[in-house]
N, C-alpha and C positions, 0 to 999 in steps of 0.2 A: 331195711324197710319192712322186714317181715313182722308178723304178729305171732307170738308164740303162745301155745296152749299147753296146759298140763291138767290132767284129771287125777284127783285124789280119790281112789275108790273107798277108802275108809270114811272120809267125810262126805262122799258123794258131792264133791265140789269141783267145778271147772274154773281154773285160773286162766285169764286172758291177759297176756303181758303186751302192752301197746308200745310202739316204737318211740324213739326220741322226738320225732316230729309226727304228731297225730293230726294228720290233715287229709285232704281228699285223695292223695296218693296212697293212703293206708286203706282206703275203702275196700278193695277186693280182698285183701288179706284179712281185714277185720270181719267182713261179712262171712268169709269162710269159717272163721272161728265161731261166729254167732250161729252158724248152721250146725255146729257140733253140739249145741245145747240140746239136751234131751229132757223129757218130762221127769225122768227118774232122778235127775240131779236135784239136790237140796239147795244148792247155793251157786251163784256165779260171782267170781271175784275178778275185778278188773284192776290190774296192777299198773300204776303210773310211775313206777320206780325210776325209770330213765327219761320220762317225758320232760322236755324242755320247752316245747312249743305245742299249743293246741289251737286248732282252727275251728271256726264256727261249724264247718261241715261235720266235725266230730260229734256235735250235739245230736245230729240226725242219727249217726251210727249208735250212739249211746241210748237214744230213745228206742231204737230197734231192740237192743238188749233188754231194756226195761219192759217193753211190750211183750217180748217172748217170755221173760221171767214171770210177769204178772199172770199170763195165761197158764203158766205151769205152777203157780203158787210157790215161786222160788224167791229167795232173798238175793239182792244184788248189793255187793259191797265194792266200793272203790277205795283202794289202798295206796299208800306211799305217795300221796299227792304233795306237791310243793306249794308254797304260798300263792304263786301265780295261778296255778290250776284251781286251788281252793276258791280264789276270788272269782274265777271264771264260772265255777259251779254255783257260787252264791248269786252272782249277777244273773245267771240264766235260770235260777230256781231249781237246778238239778239236785241241789242238796236236800230238796223236799222229796224227791223220788228215790234217791239212792242213799245208802249209808256211806258217808264219806269218812274214811279213817286216815 
């Protein structure tokens, strides 16, 4: 259930790897990862590689990342999304806020 983070100093990028079930139970772990975002970072990458389920509460968590990134002039990329997650982002219009890859 943990959310992993990795900072790449060469790219000044923070990668946040979300769990298999991205739901309300992920909130404390995800918020801890969001709190590690600093203004010096150029990019925040959210990795959905193992996500099989996403709940609507995850929208709020992702919006927090977007808000933080916008205030720091950072780019947010969401990577490794499966078709279900892509539909979720499209339906919720998050594909307008983030770069979905």
